[in-house]
Structure formats: C-alpha cells, structure tokens
Backbone as a chain_set.jsonl record, in Angstrom:
{"seq": "MAQNKTTLAAEARAKAGKGAARAVRREGKVPAVVYGDNKEPLLISIAERVLVKELSNKKFFTHLCDLTIDGKTYLVLPRDVQLHPVNDRPEHADFLRVSDKTIIRVNVPVRVSNEKACPGLVKGGVLNLVHHELEVYCKATDIPEEFVADLTGLDVGGSVHIENLNLPKGVEPTLEGNFTVITLVAPTAMKAEAEPAAAAAAAPAAAAPAAAAPAKK", "coords": {"N": [[126.202, 66.246, 43.017], [124.021, 68.133, 40.892], [121.797, 66.254, 39.084], [119.277, 65.787, 38.331], [116.857, 66.7, 35.978], [114.56, 69.048, 34.64], [111.767, 69.152, 32.383], [110.566, 71.116, 29.818], [108.106, 72.375, 27.61], [108.001, 74.579, 24.89], [107.075, 77.34, 22.735], [108.067, 78.942, 19.733], [108.166, 82.464, 19.28], [107.422, 85.242, 17.237], [107.62, 88.023, 17.505], [108.947, 90.755, 19.449], [108.635, 93.09, 22.22], [106.311, 95.199, 24.089], [103.603, 95.144, 23.314], [103.382, 92.733, 21.859], [104.084, 90.96, 23.876], [101.957, 91.273, 25.661], [99.914, 90.21, 24.144], [100.667, 87.542, 24.038], [100.34, 86.847, 26.728], [97.589, 87.079, 26.984], [96.794, 84.782, 25.818], [97.194, 82.926, 27.719], [99.808, 82.292, 28.165], [103.369, 82.665, 28.892], [105.674, 85.09, 28.023], [109.073, 84.561, 27.041], [112.711, 84.268, 26.975], [115.528, 82.759, 25.446], [118.942, 82.758, 25.961], [122.526, 83.304, 25.537], [125.641, 81.325, 25.257], [126.928, 82.432, 23.12], [125.159, 82.779, 21.005], [122.365, 83.76, 18.945], [119.606, 85.28, 20.64], [116.602, 83.493, 21.517], [113.227, 83.983, 21.042], [110.52, 82.985, 22.917], [107.541, 81.274, 24.131], [105.805, 80.072, 27.02], [103.44, 77.869, 28.459], [101.449, 79.286, 30.961], [100.383, 77.914, 33.234], [102.032, 75.681, 33.353], [104.563, 76.78, 33.859], [104.085, 78.003, 36.332], [103.668, 75.765, 37.934], [106.255, 74.626, 37.867], [107.682, 76.608, 39.176], [106.959, 76.244, 41.793], [108.68, 74.436, 42.764], [111.423, 74.537, 44.786], [113.965, 74.186, 43.887], [114.078, 74.947, 41.308], [115.637, 76.908, 40.017], [118.168, 75.869, 40.171], [118.298, 73.537, 38.841], [118.989, 71.846, 35.836], [117.431, 72.143, 32.619], [115.632, 70.567, 30.058], [114.653, 72.107, 27.375], [112.173, 72.142, 25.092], [111.638, 73.311, 21.921], [109.539, 73.736, 19.397], [110.06, 71.086, 18.486], [112.837, 70.884, 18.711], [115.446, 70.392, 21.078], [116.87, 72.154, 23.794], [119.527, 72.565, 26.092], [119.165, 74.149, 29.048], [119.339, 76.616, 31.72], [117.167, 77.835, 34.113], [117.06, 81.268, 34.809], [115.797, 83.622, 35.615], [112.605, 84.767, 36.658], [110.17, 87.025, 36.137], [107.728, 88.497, 38.165], [104.306, 89.58, 38.434], [103.66, 92.604, 40.159], [101.415, 92.742, 41.816], [99.615, 90.454, 41.649], [101.363, 88.35, 41.525], [101.657, 86.687, 39.334], [103.514, 84.997, 36.774], [105.352, 86.99, 34.503], [107.405, 87.188, 32.696], [110.171, 85.231, 31.525], [113.565, 84.122, 31.824], [116.003, 82.145, 30.247], [119.083, 80.464, 30.346], [121.234, 79.355, 27.896], [123.223, 76.491, 28.051], [126.271, 74.474, 28.454], [128.534, 71.688, 29.052], [130.742, 73.14, 29.584], [130.117, 75.593, 30.493], [130.479, 78.087, 32.895], [128.891, 79.157, 35.761], [127.211, 81.41, 38.033], [125.644, 80.744, 41.005], [123.085, 80.216, 43.508], [123.147, 78.007, 46.214], [121.358, 75.923, 48.424], [121.785, 75.55, 52.034], [121.999, 72.864, 54.273], [121.55, 71.344, 57.502], [122.936, 68.62, 59.44], [122.856, 65.736, 61.66], [121.841, 66.705, 64.146], [121.209, 65.59, 66.651], [123.609, 64.747, 67.584], [124.851, 66.962, 68.425], [126.208, 68.697, 70.957], [125.785, 71.33, 71.787], [123.171, 71.979, 70.971], [121.77, 70.14, 72.508], [122.125, 71.235, 75.014], [120.499, 73.362, 74.813], [121.185, 75.4, 73.149], [121.047, 77.876, 70.507], [120.657, 77.599, 67.093], [122.108, 79.372, 64.482], [121.761, 80.199, 61.241], [123.9, 81.747, 59.348], [124.226, 81.921, 56.652], [121.756, 80.945, 54.641], [121.794, 80.149, 52.094], [124.434, 79.54, 49.766], [126.397, 81.388, 47.592], [127.955, 80.399, 44.692], [130.584, 79.671, 42.278], [130.453, 77.49, 39.537], [130.418, 74.668, 37.237], [127.757, 74.621, 34.91], [126.61, 72.168, 34.52], [127.259, 70.828, 36.788], [126.012, 71.583, 39.207], [125.69, 71.685, 42.664], [123.263, 69.895, 44.642], [122.778, 70.639, 47.262], [124.439, 72.014, 50.196], [125.834, 70.385, 52.936], [125.97, 70.826, 56.366], [127.645, 69.428, 58.968], [126.767, 68.907, 62.257], [127.917, 67.494, 64.303], [129.399, 67.251, 67.441], [129.498, 69.989, 67.819], [129.539, 72.725, 69.991], [128.034, 75.126, 72.31], [128.734, 78.42, 71.365], [130.355, 77.646, 69.347], [131.141, 77.316, 65.8], [130.471, 76.873, 62.27], [132.458, 76.883, 59.456], [133.151, 77.888, 56.039], [135.161, 76.225, 55.049], [134.679, 73.885, 56.379], [132.669, 72.599, 55.067], [133.47, 71.101, 52.935], [133.46, 71.515, 49.991], [132.554, 70.368, 46.708], [134.922, 69.424, 44.137], [135.862, 71.94, 41.88], [133.89, 73.672, 42.575], [133.492, 76.859, 43.748], [133.244, 79.304, 46.297], [131.753, 82.568, 46.058], [132.371, 84.49, 47.9], [135.275, 85.599, 49.648], [137.888, 84.081, 51.672], [137.778, 82.228, 54.844], [134.895, 82.181, 55.672], [132.145, 82.492, 58.045], [129.491, 80.178, 58.264], [127.527, 78.994, 59.878], [126.483, 79.55, 63.243], [126.455, 78.688, 66.743], [124.703, 79.725, 69.349], [124.298, 80.876, 72.778], [121.23, 80.232, 74.516], [118.484, 82.497, 75.314], [117.748, 82.212, 78.018], [120.057, 81.2, 79.253], [121.744, 83.353, 78.876], [120.415, 85.265, 80.417], [120.792, 84.292, 83.002], [123.51, 84.492, 83.182], [124.11, 87.211, 83.095], [123.347, 88.552, 85.654], [125.198, 87.244, 87.3], [127.623, 88.076, 86.229], [127.418, 90.797, 86.753], [127.423, 90.805, 89.557], [129.975, 89.845, 90.057], [131.461, 91.92, 89.091], [130.871, 93.985, 90.825], [132.373, 94.063, 93.417], [134.889, 94.724, 92.449], [134.48, 97.248, 91.471], [133.858, 98.606, 93.751], [136.174, 98.592, 95.252], [138.186, 100.638, 94.541], [136.829, 102.902, 95.502], [136.748, 102.482, 98.261], [139.398, 102.689, 98.875], [140.0, 105.307, 98.512], [141.171, 108.409, 99.915], [139.787, 110.042, 102.794], [138.039, 113.142, 102.703], [138.994, 116.221, 104.273]], "CA": [[125.967, 67.19, 41.939], [122.657, 68.112, 40.378], [121.638, 65.435, 37.9], [117.87, 65.83, 37.961], [116.521, 67.735, 35.009], [113.153, 69.255, 34.34], [111.466, 69.201, 30.953], [109.558, 72.123, 29.508], [107.778, 72.568, 26.2], [107.8, 75.985, 24.568], [106.81, 77.659, 21.337], [108.758, 80.131, 19.245], [107.313, 83.63, 18.99], [108.115, 86.026, 16.213], [107.774, 89.445, 17.798], [109.276, 91.243, 20.792], [107.927, 94.326, 22.535], [105.259, 95.126, 25.095], [102.335, 94.75, 22.702], [103.453, 91.307, 21.543], [104.095, 90.228, 25.144], [100.578, 91.282, 26.192], [99.125, 89.285, 23.326], [101.037, 86.196, 24.487], [99.733, 86.618, 28.044], [96.15, 86.897, 26.811], [96.6, 83.394, 25.397], [97.511, 82.04, 28.836], [101.22, 81.914, 28.07], [104.332, 83.617, 29.442], [106.784, 85.353, 27.092], [110.373, 84.226, 27.609], [113.831, 84.365, 26.051], [116.673, 81.873, 25.658], [120.111, 83.521, 25.538], [123.802, 82.731, 25.942], [126.413, 80.429, 24.401], [127.348, 83.207, 21.95], [124.207, 82.581, 19.926], [121.268, 84.727, 18.921], [118.517, 84.96, 21.577], [115.386, 82.905, 20.966], [111.988, 84.452, 21.668], [109.629, 81.835, 23.085], [106.452, 81.411, 25.107], [105.55, 78.848, 27.784], [102.126, 77.868, 29.105], [101.574, 79.847, 32.31], [100.116, 76.903, 34.262], [103.209, 74.813, 33.425], [105.628, 77.531, 34.509], [103.701, 78.184, 37.734], [103.928, 74.485, 38.601], [107.704, 74.472, 38.029], [108.15, 77.603, 40.148], [106.684, 75.745, 43.142], [109.859, 73.652, 43.143], [112.443, 75.463, 45.286], [115.232, 73.963, 43.179], [113.857, 75.242, 39.893], [116.719, 77.721, 39.472], [119.447, 75.16, 40.241], [118.187, 72.313, 38.054], [119.014, 72.01, 34.39], [116.129, 71.933, 31.989], [115.541, 70.281, 28.631], [113.611, 72.987, 26.839], [111.829, 71.734, 23.731], [111.033, 74.4, 21.159], [109.156, 73.296, 18.042], [110.707, 69.831, 18.129], [114.268, 70.905, 18.978], [115.68, 70.48, 22.512], [118.006, 72.956, 24.232], [119.874, 72.429, 27.5], [119.144, 75.513, 29.603], [119.188, 76.798, 33.16], [116.318, 78.99, 34.424], [117.832, 82.301, 35.502], [114.971, 84.662, 36.233], [111.187, 84.851, 36.3], [109.608, 88.277, 36.645], [106.35, 88.321, 38.616], [103.466, 90.77, 38.515], [103.803, 93.144, 41.521], [100.184, 92.643, 42.603], [99.041, 89.107, 41.733], [102.468, 87.381, 41.508], [101.642, 85.816, 38.166], [104.737, 85.196, 35.989], [105.177, 87.871, 33.349], [108.489, 86.973, 31.745], [111.168, 84.291, 32.031], [114.853, 84.087, 31.133], [116.693, 80.863, 30.298], [120.455, 80.539, 29.852], [121.697, 78.205, 27.131], [124.454, 76.055, 28.706], [126.919, 73.23, 28.057], [129.37, 71.194, 30.15], [131.859, 74.07, 29.765], [129.583, 76.868, 30.979], [130.666, 78.406, 34.313], [127.826, 80.059, 36.185], [127.133, 81.878, 39.425], [124.347, 80.223, 41.432], [122.869, 80.052, 44.948], [122.875, 76.625, 46.606], [120.886, 75.905, 49.815], [122.58, 74.904, 53.086], [121.215, 72.015, 55.176], [122.323, 70.819, 58.632], [122.722, 67.207, 59.734], [123.33, 65.209, 62.947], [121.479, 67.598, 65.255], [121.21, 64.848, 67.917], [125.003, 64.581, 68.014], [125.353, 68.326, 68.664], [126.056, 68.992, 72.387], [125.268, 72.68, 71.986], [121.712, 71.939, 70.848], [121.282, 69.392, 73.667], [122.139, 72.181, 76.133], [119.509, 74.407, 74.561], [121.732, 76.46, 72.316], [120.247, 78.302, 69.356], [121.399, 77.508, 65.834], [121.936, 80.559, 63.65], [122.283, 80.05, 59.889], [124.349, 83.025, 58.808], [123.949, 81.81, 55.213], [120.803, 79.883, 54.282], [122.257, 79.743, 50.774], [125.793, 79.968, 49.445], [126.589, 81.717, 46.192], [129.192, 79.762, 44.237], [130.875, 79.492, 40.863], [130.623, 76.08, 39.185], [129.922, 74.336, 35.909], [126.291, 74.548, 34.87], [126.217, 70.755, 34.568], [127.71, 70.267, 38.072], [125.477, 72.384, 40.315], [125.338, 70.839, 43.816], [121.882, 69.949, 45.11], [122.793, 71.353, 48.535], [125.638, 71.865, 51.013], [125.434, 69.82, 54.222], [126.815, 71.189, 57.5], [127.597, 68.402, 60.005], [126.801, 69.547, 63.575], [128.484, 66.572, 65.281], [130.399, 67.802, 68.342], [129.465, 71.458, 67.908], [129.047, 73.176, 71.287], [127.631, 76.534, 72.388], [129.853, 79.295, 71.063], [131.062, 77.124, 68.187], [130.66, 77.757, 64.493], [130.846, 76.104, 61.086], [132.982, 77.775, 58.427], [133.035, 77.379, 54.679], [136.111, 75.131, 54.828], [134.151, 72.678, 57.006], [131.621, 72.01, 54.231], [134.076, 70.219, 51.931], [132.818, 71.755, 48.699], [133.041, 69.499, 45.634], [135.945, 69.967, 43.254], [135.331, 72.793, 40.83], [132.891, 74.582, 43.14], [134.189, 77.901, 44.501], [132.351, 80.359, 46.803], [132.038, 83.91, 45.538], [132.972, 85.241, 48.993], [136.649, 85.195, 49.916], [138.236, 83.764, 53.053], [137.087, 81.139, 55.529], [133.804, 82.886, 56.333], [131.249, 81.714, 58.898], [128.222, 79.775, 57.662], [126.591, 78.701, 60.968], [126.95, 79.729, 64.616], [125.604, 78.103, 67.78], [124.782, 80.718, 70.421], [123.601, 80.55, 74.013], [119.822, 80.648, 74.533], [118.186, 83.684, 76.121], [117.72, 81.847, 79.435], [121.426, 81.099, 79.716], [122.277, 84.709, 78.922], [119.772, 85.963, 81.529], [121.441, 83.839, 84.221], [124.907, 84.899, 83.172], [124.235, 88.653, 83.286], [123.446, 88.913, 87.075], [126.448, 86.715, 87.848], [128.698, 88.951, 85.776], [127.271, 92.066, 87.461], [127.843, 90.583, 90.944], [131.427, 89.704, 90.069], [132.055, 93.224, 88.795], [130.577, 94.93, 91.901], [133.487, 94.262, 94.345], [135.996, 95.383, 91.77], [134.137, 98.654, 91.33], [133.824, 99.216, 95.073], [137.518, 98.643, 95.824], [138.815, 101.956, 94.427], [136.139, 103.872, 96.342], [137.153, 102.251, 99.642], [140.803, 103.069, 99.042], [140.14, 106.739, 98.355], [141.336, 109.101, 101.205], [138.644, 110.866, 103.218], [138.252, 114.58, 102.591], [138.947, 116.962, 105.541]], "C": [[124.546, 67.034, 41.403], [122.601, 67.311, 39.095], [120.183, 65.401, 37.446], [117.634, 66.976, 36.989], [115.009, 67.839, 34.87], [112.99, 69.286, 32.822], [110.343, 70.2, 30.728], [109.356, 72.19, 27.997], [107.489, 74.044, 25.961], [107.504, 76.142, 23.082], [107.608, 78.901, 20.956], [107.744, 81.252, 19.027], [108.115, 84.586, 18.112], [108.451, 87.444, 16.648], [108.158, 89.706, 19.26], [108.468, 92.511, 21.043], [106.765, 94.101, 23.483], [103.929, 94.645, 24.506], [102.296, 93.259, 22.4], [103.409, 90.467, 22.81], [102.7, 90.173, 25.749], [99.707, 90.298, 25.438], [99.406, 87.838, 23.731], [100.362, 85.871, 25.806], [98.221, 86.408, 27.933], [95.817, 85.476, 26.376], [96.921, 82.4, 26.511], [98.946, 81.544, 28.82], [102.107, 83.02, 28.637], [105.435, 83.843, 28.411], [108.119, 85.089, 27.789], [111.446, 84.368, 26.531], [114.895, 83.351, 26.449], [117.9, 82.598, 25.122], [121.385, 82.775, 25.946], [124.442, 81.834, 24.899], [126.801, 81.101, 23.088], [126.457, 82.98, 20.729], [123.084, 83.601, 20.029], [120.182, 84.319, 19.929], [117.314, 84.385, 20.84], [114.183, 83.437, 21.735], [111.011, 83.277, 21.729], [108.475, 82.2, 24.01], [106.21, 80.044, 25.733], [104.176, 78.962, 28.415], [102.268, 78.321, 30.554], [101.381, 78.785, 33.388], [101.316, 75.969, 34.45], [104.339, 75.517, 34.179], [105.333, 77.734, 35.992], [103.976, 76.907, 38.523], [105.417, 74.291, 38.853], [108.253, 75.436, 39.088], [107.889, 77.167, 41.588], [107.819, 74.863, 43.656], [110.975, 74.614, 43.529], [113.763, 75.329, 44.545], [115.12, 74.249, 41.686], [115.042, 75.971, 39.279], [118.093, 77.063, 39.582], [119.404, 73.827, 39.499], [118.224, 72.645, 36.559], [117.657, 71.645, 33.805], [116.31, 71.601, 30.506], [114.344, 71.059, 28.09], [113.371, 72.639, 25.378], [111.069, 72.853, 23.033], [110.791, 73.915, 19.733], [109.96, 72.072, 17.594], [112.199, 69.767, 18.376], [114.497, 71.136, 20.472], [116.965, 71.249, 22.821], [118.251, 72.689, 25.716], [120.016, 73.83, 28.078], [119.084, 75.46, 31.128], [118.282, 78.001, 33.394], [117.1, 80.018, 35.235], [116.966, 83.347, 36.185], [113.529, 84.524, 35.738], [110.638, 86.116, 36.948], [108.132, 88.074, 36.96], [105.609, 89.65, 38.631], [103.498, 91.283, 39.95], [102.571, 92.984, 42.407], [99.724, 91.197, 42.765], [100.085, 87.982, 41.672], [102.402, 86.381, 40.355], [102.912, 86.049, 37.351], [104.468, 86.022, 34.741], [106.247, 87.671, 32.283], [109.512, 86.035, 32.37], [112.426, 84.34, 31.167], [115.491, 82.717, 31.324], [118.071, 81.01, 29.661], [120.815, 79.247, 29.132], [123.057, 77.775, 27.677], [125.013, 74.792, 28.051], [127.778, 72.772, 29.233], [130.592, 72.074, 30.381], [131.406, 75.416, 30.333], [129.795, 77.018, 32.481], [129.621, 79.441, 34.701], [127.986, 80.448, 37.654], [125.733, 81.525, 39.926], [124.284, 80.103, 42.948], [122.456, 78.62, 45.254], [122.462, 76.601, 48.077], [121.82, 75.148, 50.749], [121.638, 74.116, 53.992], [122.112, 71.503, 56.291], [121.984, 69.35, 58.855], [123.269, 66.878, 61.111], [123.064, 66.17, 64.117], [121.548, 66.883, 66.608], [122.618, 64.631, 68.462], [125.668, 65.924, 68.293], [125.152, 68.69, 70.136], [125.495, 70.381, 72.656], [123.761, 72.74, 71.893], [121.091, 71.198, 72.021], [121.196, 70.301, 74.884], [121.118, 73.303, 75.957], [120.017, 75.563, 73.742], [120.869, 76.723, 71.093], [121.123, 78.311, 68.112], [121.077, 78.72, 64.959], [122.588, 80.319, 62.289], [122.614, 81.43, 59.339], [124.073, 83.07, 57.307], [122.994, 80.639, 54.979], [121.132, 79.325, 52.898], [123.684, 80.24, 50.597], [125.881, 80.233, 47.949], [127.951, 81.182, 45.753], [129.339, 79.869, 42.722], [131.042, 77.996, 40.612], [130.168, 75.868, 37.749], [128.399, 74.203, 35.964], [125.799, 73.115, 34.973], [126.614, 70.083, 35.881], [127.226, 71.087, 39.264], [125.125, 71.455, 41.474], [123.87, 70.99, 44.183], [121.785, 70.801, 46.369], [124.17, 71.205, 49.163], [125.186, 71.41, 52.394], [126.453, 70.191, 55.288], [126.615, 70.164, 58.616], [127.771, 69.06, 61.375], [127.413, 68.655, 64.659], [129.575, 67.248, 66.109], [130.371, 69.309, 68.516], [128.828, 71.896, 69.222], [128.644, 74.648, 71.223], [128.863, 77.414, 72.202], [130.65, 78.841, 69.854], [130.466, 77.617, 66.884], [131.148, 76.809, 63.398], [131.273, 77.097, 60.015], [132.913, 77.105, 57.063], [133.981, 76.21, 54.429], [135.627, 73.815, 55.429], [133.124, 71.959, 56.128], [132.162, 71.082, 53.144], [133.382, 70.341, 50.569], [133.394, 70.835, 47.626], [134.098, 70.201, 44.782], [135.3, 70.772, 42.136], [134.265, 73.757, 41.294], [133.597, 75.578, 44.047], [133.195, 78.95, 44.996], [132.734, 81.719, 46.234], [132.644, 84.802, 46.614], [134.376, 84.71, 49.261], [136.848, 84.859, 51.39], [137.412, 82.627, 53.629], [135.928, 81.708, 56.357], [132.883, 81.928, 57.089], [129.925, 81.433, 58.185], [127.15, 79.587, 58.735], [127.246, 79.0, 62.307], [125.959, 79.076, 65.569], [125.752, 78.972, 69.017], [123.986, 80.262, 71.633], [122.151, 81.011, 73.945], [119.624, 81.839, 75.454], [118.225, 83.375, 77.605], [119.122, 81.781, 80.001], [122.056, 82.476, 79.827], [121.717, 85.472, 80.116], [120.401, 85.571, 82.861], [122.869, 84.342, 84.311], [125.075, 86.381, 83.494], [124.273, 89.056, 84.763], [124.745, 88.422, 87.701], [127.613, 87.604, 87.464], [128.65, 90.29, 86.509], [127.75, 91.948, 88.906], [129.357, 90.489, 91.046], [132.105, 91.048, 89.859], [131.875, 94.21, 89.94], [131.741, 95.118, 92.877], [134.646, 95.004, 93.71], [135.74, 96.87, 91.635], [134.182, 99.357, 92.671], [135.213, 99.403, 95.656], [138.176, 99.999, 95.676], [138.16, 102.994, 95.321], [136.572, 103.728, 97.79], [138.576, 102.73, 99.896], [141.007, 104.557, 98.951], [140.252, 107.422, 99.721], [140.127, 109.978, 101.514], [139.005, 112.341, 103.113], [138.129, 115.234, 103.954], [138.271, 118.301, 105.351]], "O": [[123.955, 65.955, 41.454], [123.279, 67.643, 38.123], [119.89, 65.03, 36.31], [118.153, 68.079, 37.165], [114.285, 66.848, 34.97], [113.963, 69.429, 32.081], [109.298, 70.131, 31.374], [110.302, 72.076, 27.218], [106.8, 74.681, 26.758], [107.659, 75.212, 22.291], [107.795, 79.802, 21.774], [106.604, 81.004, 18.635], [109.333, 84.707, 18.245], [109.455, 88.007, 16.211], [107.753, 88.982, 20.171], [107.707, 92.952, 20.181], [106.293, 92.978, 23.663], [103.221, 93.845, 25.118], [101.291, 92.596, 22.657], [102.789, 89.404, 22.84], [102.299, 89.143, 26.29], [98.858, 89.63, 26.028], [98.496, 87.009, 23.763], [99.865, 84.761, 25.997], [97.641, 85.644, 28.704], [94.687, 85.019, 26.547], [96.923, 81.189, 26.291], [99.259, 80.501, 29.394], [101.667, 84.153, 28.835], [106.066, 82.883, 27.969], [108.272, 85.362, 28.979], [111.15, 84.558, 25.352], [115.134, 83.113, 27.633], [117.915, 83.013, 23.963], [121.324, 81.745, 26.617], [123.893, 81.603, 23.821], [126.982, 80.434, 22.069], [126.92, 82.984, 19.588], [122.884, 84.223, 21.073], [119.875, 83.133, 20.055], [117.042, 84.741, 19.693], [114.142, 83.342, 22.962], [110.715, 82.653, 20.71], [108.438, 83.285, 24.591], [106.378, 79.007, 25.093], [103.786, 80.042, 28.86], [103.106, 77.803, 31.291], [102.135, 78.755, 34.36], [101.588, 75.519, 35.563], [104.991, 74.917, 35.033], [106.239, 77.644, 36.821], [104.462, 76.965, 39.652], [105.808, 73.843, 39.931], [109.191, 75.097, 39.811], [108.533, 77.671, 42.508], [107.9, 74.582, 44.851], [111.425, 75.413, 42.707], [114.588, 76.243, 44.566], [115.974, 73.837, 40.901], [115.418, 75.688, 38.141], [119.085, 77.638, 39.132], [120.375, 73.071, 39.529], [117.583, 73.586, 36.092], [116.857, 70.939, 34.418], [117.053, 72.277, 29.795], [113.189, 70.705, 28.322], [114.249, 72.816, 24.533], [110.009, 73.286, 23.484], [111.732, 73.712, 18.965], [110.472, 72.027, 16.476], [112.786, 68.691, 18.263], [113.829, 71.975, 21.076], [118.004, 71.029, 22.198], [117.308, 72.599, 26.502], [120.875, 74.603, 27.655], [118.818, 74.421, 31.732], [118.592, 79.093, 32.919], [117.731, 79.675, 36.235], [117.352, 83.899, 37.215], [113.273, 84.212, 34.575], [110.645, 86.249, 38.172], [107.376, 87.55, 36.142], [106.209, 90.709, 38.817], [103.376, 90.487, 40.881], [102.678, 93.08, 43.63], [99.469, 90.752, 43.884], [99.737, 86.804, 41.756], [103.041, 85.331, 40.415], [103.357, 87.192, 37.24], [103.498, 85.794, 34.018], [106.019, 87.951, 31.106], [109.704, 86.033, 33.586], [112.366, 84.565, 29.958], [115.516, 82.189, 32.436], [118.217, 81.597, 28.589], [120.709, 78.164, 29.708], [123.965, 78.602, 27.764], [124.363, 74.138, 27.234], [127.757, 73.395, 30.294], [131.396, 71.795, 31.271], [132.236, 76.279, 30.619], [129.345, 76.176, 33.258], [129.484, 80.475, 34.047], [128.79, 79.879, 38.393], [124.741, 81.956, 39.339], [125.309, 79.911, 43.602], [121.535, 78.083, 44.637], [123.146, 77.2, 48.907], [122.543, 74.24, 50.337], [120.608, 74.631, 54.428], [123.297, 71.251, 56.07], [120.896, 68.89, 58.508], [124.053, 67.644, 61.671], [123.933, 66.412, 64.955], [121.908, 67.502, 67.61], [122.8, 64.365, 69.65], [126.893, 66.014, 68.385], [124.021, 68.97, 70.535], [124.8, 70.585, 73.652], [123.126, 73.472, 72.652], [120.013, 71.567, 72.488], [120.288, 70.153, 75.702], [120.907, 74.102, 76.87], [119.358, 76.598, 73.646], [120.057, 75.885, 70.699], [122.181, 78.94, 68.077], [119.911, 79.044, 64.731], [123.813, 80.245, 62.186], [121.731, 82.179, 58.92], [123.732, 84.118, 56.758], [123.385, 79.478, 55.106], [120.795, 78.186, 52.574], [124.089, 81.233, 51.201], [125.484, 79.397, 47.138], [128.973, 81.48, 46.371], [128.379, 80.117, 41.993], [131.703, 77.309, 41.391], [129.606, 76.766, 37.123], [127.839, 73.728, 36.952], [124.695, 72.869, 35.459], [126.34, 68.899, 36.074], [127.965, 71.261, 40.233], [124.339, 70.526, 41.293], [123.298, 72.072, 44.056], [120.847, 71.58, 46.536], [124.975, 70.381, 48.728], [124.258, 71.984, 52.963], [127.644, 69.913, 55.146], [125.513, 70.05, 59.153], [128.794, 69.695, 61.635], [127.42, 69.038, 65.829], [130.554, 67.755, 65.562], [131.155, 69.85, 69.295], [127.709, 71.49, 69.537], [128.877, 75.327, 70.223], [129.906, 77.176, 72.811], [131.526, 79.565, 69.382], [129.414, 78.257, 66.869], [132.103, 76.054, 63.58], [130.543, 78.038, 59.703], [132.65, 75.907, 56.954], [133.644, 75.297, 53.675], [136.1, 72.747, 55.042], [132.752, 70.822, 56.422], [131.396, 70.359, 52.505], [132.794, 69.381, 50.071], [134.592, 70.553, 47.632], [134.148, 71.43, 44.725], [134.321, 70.342, 41.525], [133.781, 74.574, 40.511], [134.238, 75.178, 45.019], [132.384, 79.443, 44.212], [133.906, 81.981, 45.963], [133.349, 85.761, 46.3], [134.633, 83.514, 49.118], [136.079, 85.293, 52.247], [136.479, 82.128, 52.999], [135.978, 81.714, 57.587], [132.843, 80.728, 56.815], [129.323, 82.324, 57.586], [125.998, 79.972, 58.535], [128.434, 78.735, 62.49], [124.779, 78.927, 65.252], [126.799, 78.964, 69.664], [123.123, 79.389, 71.54], [121.864, 82.066, 73.378], [120.488, 82.154, 76.273], [118.695, 84.202, 78.386], [119.363, 82.253, 81.113], [122.815, 82.742, 80.759], [122.437, 86.235, 80.761], [120.535, 86.409, 83.753], [123.377, 84.59, 85.405], [126.074, 86.771, 84.099], [125.148, 89.838, 85.134], [125.328, 89.108, 88.541], [128.497, 87.861, 88.281], [129.688, 90.857, 86.849], [128.396, 92.856, 89.429], [129.955, 90.987, 92.0], [133.192, 91.291, 90.382], [132.631, 95.176, 90.039], [132.085, 96.267, 93.156], [135.306, 95.816, 94.358], [136.675, 97.669, 91.679], [134.499, 100.544, 92.749], [135.414, 100.294, 96.481], [138.71, 100.489, 96.672], [138.841, 103.874, 95.848], [136.747, 104.728, 98.485], [138.912, 103.13, 101.01], [142.088, 105.044, 99.28], [139.501, 107.062, 100.627], [139.526, 110.575, 100.62], [140.134, 112.738, 103.399], [137.254, 114.856, 104.733], [138.137, 119.066, 106.306]]}, "num_chains": 1, "name": "protein.A"}
C-alpha cells in the first residue's frame, strides 16, 4: 500500500475568477482548489516551480500529500492539474481532501516480474500489456504503489487475468469479470513460418472436391 507522502506548501487566496487566476500566475504561482470531505472548498496557490517538480513524479496522483496552508496541514490527494495547451505549464490544480474512510477511484500502474522464468519470452514471444494501468476503487489511505504480474511459467498464447494479480483486500477493479491484463503472443517470425505451413495443409483439402467432381460431356 502507498505509504509515501509528498509535502507541499500553499497559500490561501481570497478571490476566484479568471482575472484573479491570471494575477496569481503573474506572480509565478498556480491557482488551485482543495475540495471534498463535505467541507467548503479552499482557494489556494502553489509556487509553479514546486508543482512542476512534483509533476515529474509519475506517482504524483497516487501518493497522498500533506498540504500546508498558512500553518495548517491538510491530508489531500492530487486529482487533476490542467496544463496550458501550448507550453504545458500548469494552469490550475485540484486537490481532494481525504481521510482513512474516503473511497476513491484511482489508476494504479502494472509491472511485470520474473521475465527470465517465462518460457514464452525465451521462445521469442511478444508481451502485450492490455492494461498498463488498472482503475480501482480503494481507500485513499490504502492506494497500492503498483500491481505486479508474475510471468513465471507463462508460455506463448498464455495470458494473465485480473484474478492472477491477487489484489489487496479492499481494492476492487472498476471493470467487472476476470478480464485480461497481459497476453503473450507469437512473434512475427513464428507467424510468418506458420502461415505457409497452414496454406500447404489446406491445399490438398481444397483440391479433393475438384478431383471428385464428374467430368462434363
């Protein structure tokens, strides 16, 4: 489960609206809002350079954050950062106020392990991650760091399903059923060799009906 937390310092801002947001950006800060937990939203601003640094961490949106606002700390989860369409600079950020009872919907990355113990890869098979991330429901304080798919014994034509990942208790996928997460398919070379063989095998079967047909008089 995710136990690492980030720490961010923010300042309260008094006004909302486009004009106020532009003024915040001119100061080198990013306007943001803290919402949730059945409480009034808090308008805040964060130093742009600090937020940009945090965004470089791929797990930014799955790690809890201690957000300090004018001396008071809030436990939050980053939910969204809007970027400028041209220069990709952050323009606005949303943070969800959470507790150990908050159930959220979040994407968790999938990682594979034991590639050397995978006979399909040894034969040259190609690994296909159907889901690079899995969307799940879980407590905000119990977000998994990642899901690990064990490839031990997996051969060409095999697959890994959601039930094979042994999700932690309290973590439920948003998709229903035992859906496929990873497949191991034959490489192009193996397929190229198989196609002529299949065509040759099919040729006699196709010729047999023609040979049995009566000659026309």
